[in-house]
C-alpha positions as CSV (number, residue, x, y, z in Angstrom):
1,M,-68.3,1.0,56.1
2,P,-69.1,1.3,52.4
3,T,-70.9,-1.5,50.8
4,T,-69.5,-3.2,47.7
5,S,-71.3,-4.6,44.6
6,S,-71.1,-8.2,43.5
7,S,-68.3,-7.3,41.1
8,A,-65.9,-6.8,44.1
9,A,-66.8,-10.2,45.6
10,G,-64.5,-12.3,43.5
11,K,-61.9,-14.9,44.6
12,G,-59.0,-13.3,46.5
13,G,-60.8,-10.0,47.2
14,G,-60.8,-8.9,43.5
15,P,-63.6,-8.6,41.0
16,E,-65.2,-11.7,39.3
17,C,-63.3,-10.9,36.1
18,G,-60.0,-11.8,37.8
19,N,-56.9,-9.5,38.0
20,P,-58.3,-6.2,36.8
21,Y,-54.9,-4.9,35.8
22,E,-54.3,-7.9,33.5
23,V,-57.8,-7.6,32.0
24,L,-56.9,-4.0,31.0
25,G,-53.3,-4.8,30.1
26,L,-51.9,-2.6,32.9
27,K,-49.3,-3.0,35.6
28,L,-50.0,-2.7,39.4
29,G,-50.0,1.0,40.4
30,A,-51.5,2.3,37.1
31,T,-52.9,5.8,37.4
32,D,-56.6,6.7,37.0
33,G,-55.8,8.2,33.6
34,E,-54.0,5.1,32.4
35,V,-57.0,3.0,33.5
36,T,-59.4,5.2,31.6
37,K,-57.3,5.3,28.5
38,A,-56.8,1.5,28.5
39,Y,-60.6,0.9,29.0
40,R,-61.6,3.3,26.2
41,R,-59.1,1.6,23.8
42,L,-60.5,-1.9,24.5
43,A,-64.1,-0.7,24.6
44,L,-63.8,0.6,21.0
45,K,-62.6,-2.8,20.0
46,L,-64.9,-5.0,22.0
47,H,-68.2,-3.1,22.1
48,P,-71.1,-5.2,20.7
49,D,-72.1,-2.3,18.4
50,K,-68.7,-2.5,16.7
51,Q,-69.0,-6.2,15.8
52,K,-70.1,-7.7,12.5
53,A,-73.7,-8.8,12.2
54,D,-72.7,-12.2,10.9
55,L,-70.2,-13.0,13.6
56,P,-70.4,-16.6,14.8
57,E,-72.4,-17.0,18.1
58,K,-69.4,-18.5,20.0
59,E,-67.1,-15.7,19.0
60,A,-69.7,-13.0,19.7
61,G,-70.3,-14.5,23.1
62,E,-66.6,-14.4,23.9
63,L,-66.3,-10.7,22.8
64,A,-69.4,-9.9,25.0
65,R,-67.7,-11.6,28.0
66,R,-64.5,-9.7,27.5
67,F,-66.4,-6.4,27.2
68,H,-68.2,-7.1,30.5
69,D,-64.8,-8.0,32.1
70,I,-63.2,-4.6,31.1
71,K,-66.2,-2.7,32.4
72,E,-66.0,-4.6,35.7
73,A,-62.2,-4.1,35.9
74,R,-62.6,-0.3,35.2
75,S,-65.3,-0.1,37.9
76,F,-63.1,-1.9,40.5
77,L,-60.1,0.3,39.9
78,L,-61.8,3.7,39.7
79,D,-65.1,3.6,41.7
80,S,-64.9,4.8,45.3
81,E,-67.3,2.1,46.5
82,H,-64.5,-0.5,45.8
83,K,-61.7,1.4,47.6
84,A,-61.4,-0.9,50.6
85,D,-61.4,-4.1,48.4
86,R,-59.0,-2.4,45.9
87,E,-56.5,-1.6,48.7
88,K,-56.6,-5.1,50.0
89,F,-56.2,-6.6,46.5
90,D,-53.2,-4.3,45.7
91,A,-51.6,-5.2,49.0
92,K,-51.9,-8.9,48.2
93,L,-50.4,-8.4,44.7
94,R,-47.5,-6.5,46.2
95,S,-46.9,-9.2,48.8
96,N,-47.1,-12.0,46.3
97,A,-44.6,-10.1,44.0
98,L,-42.2,-9.6,46.9
99,R,-42.4,-13.3,47.9
100,R,-41.7,-14.4,44.3
101,E,-38.7,-12.1,44.1
102,E,-37.3,-13.4,47.4
103,D,-37.8,-17.1,46.2
104,A,-36.1,-16.3,42.9
105,K,-33.1,-14.8,44.7
106,R,-32.8,-17.8,46.9
107,E,-33.1,-20.2,44.0
108,Q,-30.4,-18.4,42.0
109,S,-28.1,-18.5,45.0
110,M,-28.5,-22.2,45.4
111,S,-28.1,-22.7,41.6
112,D,-24.8,-20.8,41.7
113,R,-23.5,-23.0,44.5
114,R,-24.6,-26.2,42.7
115,K,-22.8,-25.1,39.5
116,M,-19.6,-24.3,41.3
117,M,-19.5,-27.7,43.0
118,R,-20.3,-29.5,39.7
119,E,-17.4,-27.6,38.0
120,E,-15.0,-28.5,40.8
121,L,-15.9,-32.2,40.7
122,A,-15.7,-32.3,36.8
123,A,-12.2,-30.7,36.9
124,K,-11.0,-33.4,39.4
125,E,-12.5,-36.2,37.4
126,R,-10.9,-34.9,34.2
127,D,-7.6,-34.7,36.0
128,A,-7.9,-38.3,37.2
129,A,-8.9,-39.5,33.7
130,G,-5.9,-37.7,32.2
131,S,-3.6,-39.2,34.7
132,K,-4.9,-42.7,33.9
133,K,-4.3,-42.2,30.1
134,R,-0.7,-41.0,30.7
135,S,0.0,-44.0,32.9
136,R,-1.1,-46.5,30.3
137,A,1.4,-45.0,27.7
138,S,4.4,-46.6,29.6
139,G,5.3,-50.2,28.9
140,T,8.1,-50.7,31.4
141,S,7.8,-52.5,34.6
142,K,8.5,-49.3,36.4
143,A,5.6,-47.7,34.5
144,A,3.5,-50.7,35.3
145,A,4.1,-50.2,39.0
146,A,3.4,-46.5,38.6
147,T,0.2,-47.4,36.8
148,T,-1.0,-49.5,39.7
149,A,-0.3,-46.7,42.1
150,E,-2.0,-44.2,39.8
151,E,-5.0,-46.5,39.4
152,E,-5.2,-46.7,43.2
153,R,-5.0,-42.9,43.4
154,M,-7.7,-42.6,40.7
155,E,-9.9,-45.0,42.6
156,Q,-9.5,-42.8,45.7
157,L,-10.4,-39.8,43.7
158,R,-13.6,-41.6,42.4
159,R,-14.5,-42.5,45.9
160,K,-13.9,-38.9,47.0
161,G,-16.0,-37.6,44.1
162,K,-18.8,-39.9,45.1
163,Q,-18.5,-38.8,48.7
164,M,-18.6,-35.1,47.6
165,R,-21.7,-35.8,45.5
166,D,-23.4,-37.6,48.4
167,T,-22.5,-34.7,50.7
168,Y,-23.7,-32.1,48.3
169,A,-27.0,-33.9,47.8
170,A,-27.6,-34.2,51.6
171,K,-26.6,-30.5,52.1
172,A,-28.9,-29.4,49.3
173,A,-31.8,-31.3,50.8
174,S,-31.1,-29.8,54.2
175,D,-30.8,-26.3,52.8
176,E,-34.1,-26.7,51.0
177,A,-35.8,-27.9,54.2
178,V,-34.3,-24.9,56.1
179,H,-35.5,-22.5,53.4
180,R,-39.0,-24.0,53.5
181,A,-39.2,-23.7,57.3
182,R,-37.8,-20.1,57.2
183,R,-40.4,-19.1,54.5
184,K,-43.1,-20.5,56.7
185,V,-41.9,-18.7,59.8
186,D,-41.4,-15.4,57.9
187,A,-44.9,-15.6,56.5
188,T,-46.3,-16.2,60.0
189,E,-44.3,-13.3,61.5
190,R,-45.4,-11.0,58.7
191,L,-49.0,-11.9,59.3
192,E,-48.7,-11.5,63.1
193,R,-47.3,-8.0,62.7
194,R,-50.7,-7.1,61.1
195,Q,-52.8,-8.7,63.9
196,V,-54.1,-7.7,67.3
197,R,-55.9,-9.7,69.9
198,V,-59.0,-8.0,71.3
199,K,-61.0,-9.0,74.4
200,W,-64.1,-7.3,75.8
201,S,-66.3,-7.3,78.8
202,R,-69.6,-8.9,77.8
203,S,-71.4,-7.3,80.8
204,K,-70.3,-3.8,79.8
205,V,-70.7,-4.3,76.0
206,G,-74.3,-5.4,76.6
207,K,-74.3,-7.9,73.7
208,S,-71.5,-10.1,72.3
209,H,-69.6,-8.8,69.3
210,S,-69.8,-10.5,65.9
211,E,-67.1,-10.6,63.3
212,H,-68.9,-8.0,61.3
213,S,-69.4,-5.6,64.2
214,L,-65.8,-5.9,65.2
215,A,-64.6,-5.2,61.6
216,E,-66.9,-2.2,61.4
217,L,-65.7,-0.9,64.9
218,L,-62.0,-1.3,64.2
219,S,-62.0,0.0,60.7
220,T,-61.4,3.4,62.3
221,F,-57.7,2.4,62.6
222,G,-57.4,1.0,59.0
223,V,-58.7,-1.5,56.5
224,V,-59.7,-4.7,58.3
225,E,-58.7,-7.8,56.3
226,G,-60.3,-10.4,58.6
227,V,-61.8,-11.2,62.0
228,E,-61.7,-14.6,63.8
229,L,-63.6,-15.2,67.0
230,I,-61.4,-17.2,69.4
231,G,-61.8,-18.7,72.9
232,S,-64.7,-20.5,74.5
233,K,-66.3,-17.5,76.3
234,G,-67.2,-15.6,73.2
235,N,-65.5,-12.4,74.2
236,A,-62.2,-12.5,72.3
237,A,-61.1,-12.2,68.6
238,L,-58.1,-12.1,66.4
239,V,-58.2,-9.1,64.1
240,T,-56.0,-8.9,60.9
241,F,-55.4,-5.4,59.4
242,A,-54.3,-4.9,55.8
243,D,-51.3,-2.8,57.1
244,E,-49.3,-3.3,60.3
245,S,-49.3,0.5,61.0
246,S,-53.0,0.1,62.0
247,C,-52.1,-2.0,65.1
248,P,-50.3,0.5,67.4
249,P,-53.1,3.1,67.4
250,C,-55.6,0.4,68.0
251,V,-53.7,-1.0,71.0
252,K,-53.0,2.5,72.3
253,F,-56.7,3.5,72.0
254,Y,-57.9,0.7,74.2
255,A,-55.0,0.7,76.6
256,D,-57.0,2.3,79.4
257,S,-60.4,1.1,78.5
258,D,-62.4,-1.0,81.0
259,V,-64.7,-2.2,78.1
260,M,-62.2,-3.6,75.6
261,R,-58.5,-4.3,75.5
262,A,-56.3,-4.8,72.4
263,T,-52.8,-6.4,72.5
264,F,-50.1,-7.2,69.9
265,V,-49.5,-10.8,68.7
266,G,-46.4,-13.0,68.5
267,K,-42.9,-11.4,68.4
268,R,-44.4,-7.9,68.0
269,K,-46.0,-8.3,71.4
270,E,-42.5,-8.9,72.9
271,E,-41.0,-6.0,70.9
272,E,-43.7,-3.5,71.8
273,G,-43.7,-4.7,75.4
274,R,-40.1,-3.5,75.9
275,R,-41.0,0.1,75.1
276,P,-43.9,2.3,76.1
277,L,-46.6,3.1,73.5
278,C,-46.1,6.5,71.9
């Protein structure tokens, strides 16, 4: 596996400068040419040799930091030694963007329903208020009797309106709880589709695998995002790939091995178990 420099060891799998696309003013998926063009444009502006000699120390330091950041961002996006980290970082950005889009759609749908219910309730309350005003205009005993009946009807409408508001509030809280639980389940299922469980024979392997040795061994099937040793015997691990398409060839490769076995995780284990591996 290729080694990476310290610039690729930042939080979240990206460089220390943060999101390299934002540092260079680019969008995810920018081409090599766009990266180079953006770097050159900013380098001409931020290079220390381009700054005034009497620039305040604080401002000069900030410009030097930004110049270092654009160099680091360019290296992360273009240099081959950062390819694995770059693929993981891009996959994470795409996943976060998709999640935000799904959350926004759900929030918009709930907002539309709230607006419709508020409008319906307001219309009924306006109707009740108008009826009350009309009833007060009559001074006859018959009108007075009608007023009493109308006030009773209006009171019923107020109680019904309160009941509708209470029902809506309870339903909104329930819907939100369901959405939170569904998001959690969806996130777990998406993660499990990128995971395999591996188990090996310690006597045939000769020495127990480490997280590093497993990541290096299984990188043949795709970018390995993480390895977690599990179990009490020290011969099993949960391996997470950057892409779910890496799991089937891994499982198939070790299907007949007497040294190591790989199996799917969660619902995918049930799905794949109902059909033979191709």
